[in-house]
C-alpha positions as CSV (number, residue, x, y, z in Angstrom):
1,M,-34.0,-1.4,-11.1
2,A,-34.5,2.3,-10.7
3,Q,-33.3,2.2,-7.1
4,S,-30.2,0.3,-8.0
5,S,-29.4,2.8,-10.8
6,S,-29.8,5.7,-8.4
7,K,-27.6,4.0,-5.8
8,Y,-24.9,3.4,-8.4
9,N,-24.9,7.0,-9.5
10,C,-24.7,8.1,-5.9
11,S,-21.8,5.8,-5.1
12,A,-19.9,6.7,-8.3
13,R,-20.3,10.5,-7.7
14,C,-19.3,10.2,-4.0
15,F,-16.2,8.2,-5.0
16,D,-15.2,10.6,-7.8
17,A,-15.8,13.7,-5.6
18,A,-14.1,12.5,-2.4
19,T,-11.3,10.2,-3.4
20,G,-9.4,12.4,-5.8
21,A,-10.7,11.3,-9.2
22,E,-10.4,14.8,-10.4
23,N,-6.7,15.6,-11.0
24,S,-7.1,19.0,-9.5
25,Q,-7.3,17.5,-6.0
26,R,-3.7,16.6,-5.9
27,R,-2.1,18.5,-8.8
28,I,-0.2,21.7,-8.5
29,F,-0.8,24.2,-11.2
30,M,1.5,27.1,-12.0
31,G,0.1,30.1,-10.3
32,D,-2.7,28.2,-8.6
33,I,-1.3,26.2,-5.7
34,D,-3.8,24.9,-3.2
35,I,-1.5,24.5,-0.3
36,A,-4.2,23.6,2.3
37,N,-5.5,20.8,0.0
38,L,-2.1,19.5,-0.8
39,V,-1.0,19.4,2.9
40,S,-4.2,17.8,4.0
41,H,-3.8,15.0,1.5
42,L,-0.1,14.6,2.4
43,V,-0.8,14.3,6.1
44,I,-3.5,11.6,5.5
45,Y,-1.2,9.9,3.0
46,M,1.7,9.7,5.5
47,V,-0.5,8.5,8.4
48,V,-1.8,5.7,6.3
49,L,1.6,4.8,4.9
50,L,3.1,4.6,8.4
51,L,0.3,2.3,9.4
52,A,0.7,0.2,6.3
53,I,4.5,-0.2,6.7
54,S,4.2,-0.8,10.4
55,A,1.5,-3.5,9.9
56,H,3.6,-5.1,7.2
57,E,6.8,-5.4,9.2
58,A,4.9,-6.3,12.4
59,G,3.3,-9.2,10.4
60,H,6.7,-10.5,9.5
61,A,7.9,-10.3,13.1
62,W,4.8,-11.9,14.6
63,M,4.8,-14.8,12.2
64,S,8.6,-15.4,12.7
65,H,7.9,-15.6,16.4
66,K,5.1,-18.1,15.9
67,Y,7.7,-20.4,14.1
68,G,10.2,-20.2,17.0
69,D,12.3,-17.1,16.2
70,D,12.1,-14.5,18.8
71,T,14.7,-12.2,17.3
72,A,12.3,-9.5,16.1
73,Y,10.0,-10.1,19.1
74,M,12.8,-9.3,21.5
75,L,13.5,-6.1,19.6
76,G,9.9,-4.9,20.1
77,R,9.0,-5.3,16.4
78,V,5.7,-7.0,17.0
79,T,3.9,-3.7,17.3
80,L,2.1,-1.1,15.2
81,N,4.2,1.6,16.7
82,P,5.7,3.3,13.6
83,V,8.8,4.4,15.6
84,K,9.9,0.8,15.5
85,H,9.6,0.4,11.8
86,T,10.3,3.9,10.4
87,D,13.5,4.7,8.4
88,P,13.9,8.5,8.2
89,I,15.0,8.3,4.6
90,G,13.0,5.4,3.2
91,T,9.8,5.8,5.2
92,L,9.6,9.6,5.5
93,L,11.7,11.6,3.1
94,I,11.4,9.6,-0.1
95,P,7.6,9.0,0.3
96,I,7.0,12.7,0.9
97,L,9.1,13.6,-2.1
98,S,7.3,11.0,-4.2
99,F,4.0,12.5,-3.2
100,L,5.0,16.0,-3.9
101,F,6.6,15.1,-7.3
102,G,3.4,13.2,-8.2
103,A,1.3,16.2,-7.3
104,A,3.5,18.5,-9.3
105,G,3.2,16.3,-12.4
106,G,5.3,16.6,-15.5
107,A,8.9,15.4,-15.5
108,L,9.0,15.3,-11.7
109,A,6.2,12.7,-11.6
110,S,8.2,10.3,-13.8
111,I,11.2,10.1,-11.4
112,P,11.2,6.6,-9.9
113,L,11.3,6.7,-6.1
114,L,11.1,3.6,-3.9
115,G,10.7,3.8,-0.2
116,W,11.2,1.2,2.5
117,G,10.8,0.5,6.2
118,I,13.3,-0.9,8.6
119,P,13.7,-4.5,7.6
120,T,12.5,-7.0,10.2
121,P,15.4,-9.2,11.5
122,V,14.8,-12.9,11.4
123,N,17.0,-15.9,12.3
124,P,15.9,-18.8,10.0
125,R,17.9,-21.3,12.1
126,K,15.4,-20.9,14.9
127,W,12.4,-21.7,12.7
128,S,10.7,-25.0,13.5
129,N,10.1,-25.8,9.9
130,Y,12.3,-23.8,7.5
131,K,10.3,-24.1,4.2
132,T,6.9,-23.5,5.7
133,A,8.2,-20.8,7.9
134,N,10.0,-19.0,5.0
135,V,6.7,-18.9,3.0
136,M,4.5,-17.9,6.0
137,V,6.9,-15.2,7.3
138,S,7.3,-13.8,3.8
139,I,3.6,-13.5,3.1
140,A,2.6,-12.4,6.6
141,G,3.4,-8.8,5.8
142,I,1.3,-9.0,2.7
143,G,-1.5,-10.6,4.7
144,A,-1.4,-7.7,7.2
145,N,-1.8,-5.2,4.4
146,L,-4.7,-7.1,2.8
147,I,-6.5,-7.3,6.2
148,I,-6.4,-3.5,6.5
149,A,-7.4,-3.0,2.9
150,V,-10.4,-5.5,3.0
151,T,-11.6,-4.1,6.4
152,S,-11.4,-0.5,5.1
153,F,-13.1,-1.5,1.9
154,M,-16.0,-3.1,3.7
155,I,-16.5,-0.2,6.1
156,F,-16.3,2.3,3.2
157,K,-18.7,0.2,1.1
158,L,-21.3,0.0,3.8
159,L,-21.1,3.8,4.4
160,L,-21.8,4.3,0.6
161,E,-24.5,1.6,0.4
162,F,-26.5,2.9,3.3
163,G,-26.2,6.6,2.3
164,V,-24.1,7.7,5.2
165,I,-21.8,9.2,2.6
166,N,-23.7,10.7,-0.3
167,P,-23.2,13.5,-2.9
168,A,-25.0,16.0,-0.7
169,N,-22.6,15.7,2.3
170,V,-19.4,14.3,0.8
171,G,-17.7,17.6,0.4
172,S,-18.6,19.1,3.8
173,G,-17.3,18.9,7.3
174,L,-15.3,15.9,8.4
175,L,-16.6,13.6,5.8
176,R,-14.2,14.7,3.0
177,P,-11.0,13.8,4.9
178,V,-12.7,10.6,6.2
179,V,-13.3,9.4,2.6
180,I,-9.8,10.4,1.6
181,L,-8.6,8.4,4.5
182,F,-10.5,5.3,3.3
183,Q,-9.2,5.8,-0.2
184,Y,-5.6,5.7,1.0
185,L,-6.3,2.8,3.4
186,I,-7.5,0.7,0.6
187,M,-5.2,1.7,-2.3
188,L,-1.9,2.0,-0.3
189,N,-2.4,-1.3,1.4
190,V,-3.4,-3.0,-1.9
191,S,-0.4,-1.4,-3.6
192,L,2.0,-2.6,-0.9
193,A,0.6,-6.1,-0.9
194,I,0.7,-6.5,-4.7
195,F,4.1,-4.8,-5.0
196,N,5.7,-7.2,-2.4
197,L,4.4,-10.2,-4.3
198,L,6.8,-9.4,-7.2
199,P,9.6,-12.0,-7.4
200,F,12.5,-9.6,-7.2
201,P,14.8,-9.3,-4.1
202,P,14.4,-7.8,-1.6
203,L,10.6,-8.2,-2.0
204,D,8.7,-10.9,-0.2
205,G,7.7,-12.6,-3.4
206,S,11.3,-13.5,-4.2
207,K,11.6,-15.3,-0.8
208,V,8.5,-17.3,-1.5
209,L,9.7,-18.2,-5.0
210,S,13.1,-19.2,-3.8
211,T,11.5,-21.7,-1.4
212,F,10.1,-23.8,-4.2
213,L,12.9,-23.5,-6.8
214,P,15.8,-26.0,-6.9
215,T,19.1,-25.0,-5.5
216,S,20.5,-24.7,-9.0
217,F,18.7,-21.4,-9.2
218,Q,20.5,-19.9,-6.3
219,P,23.2,-18.2,-8.4
220,V,20.4,-16.3,-10.2
221,F,18.9,-15.2,-6.9
222,D,22.4,-14.1,-5.7
223,M,22.7,-11.9,-8.8
224,L,19.2,-10.5,-8.3
225,E,20.1,-9.7,-4.7
226,Q,22.8,-7.4,-6.0
227,Y,20.8,-5.7,-8.6
228,G,17.2,-6.2,-7.4
229,F,16.7,-2.6,-6.2
230,L,17.9,-1.2,-9.5
231,I,15.7,-3.6,-11.4
232,L,12.7,-2.4,-9.4
233,L,13.5,1.2,-10.1
234,A,13.7,0.4,-13.8
235,L,10.4,-1.3,-13.8
236,I,8.8,1.7,-12.1
237,Y,10.4,4.1,-14.6
238,I,9.2,2.2,-17.7
239,G,5.7,1.9,-16.3
240,L,5.5,-1.9,-15.8
241,I,4.5,-1.6,-12.2
242,G,1.7,0.7,-13.3
243,V,0.5,-1.8,-15.9
244,I,0.2,-4.4,-13.1
245,M,-1.5,-2.1,-10.6
246,R,-4.0,-0.3,-12.9
247,P,-6.3,-3.3,-13.5
248,I,-6.3,-4.1,-9.8
249,F,-7.2,-0.5,-8.9
250,A,-9.9,-0.5,-11.6
251,L,-11.4,-3.7,-10.1
252,V,-11.4,-2.2,-6.5
253,S,-13.0,1.0,-7.8
254,Y,-15.7,-1.0,-9.7
255,L,-16.5,-3.1,-6.7
256,L,-16.7,0.0,-4.5
257,I,-19.1,2.0,-6.7
258,T,-21.3,-0.8,-7.9
259,P,-24.3,-1.4,-5.7
260,W,-24.5,-4.7,-3.9
261,F,-28.0,-4.4,-2.5
């Protein structure tokens, strides 16, 4: 029992110290701007975001190819190369602004910003089985993000469990950016997966839902196609997305800091 308690405290302190639990890690204070800290977090954040978006879109392209549609495959979209999936505005500018606004806090942090990657082109007419393919292609991107998140979680968890990362070394050398990297690998990919499950166009969840609903619901989806982006911005602004995400993040954090051995 004593050993487990000690390990729990170690893991919790490592997680708090290295993954940004303290607001001062990413927040800009008037007259006290830690530019180096801000830039280092931003660089790691963008590297992970590019990987997450590339994996997501490549997952769609790969699964569509498996069901007989080579549209995205022929365009070179079955790749983790971020150049193939990066939109200058949606993948670079808006996420950078969102990060900086969140770091600044206050009114800026409440501005709803929603980024995107270059959509993966598919031709449903080429699919061998439309309904099955529509579901599988839609969730393939989500699955790719979950694979990255789970893999990163297990590696990070093992490093904590076996003391490779501990309170004595977490703030020194290369370990601090490595732990921040794992934090973003887990949280950004979980966020992208859960967010895309929401049943609002153009998110993947809406395509899955439309597969199982009768055709009489098509007018509703046509309307949502027109206003889906605005609806998502409104949900972000009123905090509903945060309400959905917070319990999931709390569960991930609990599993991470709670000893398993």
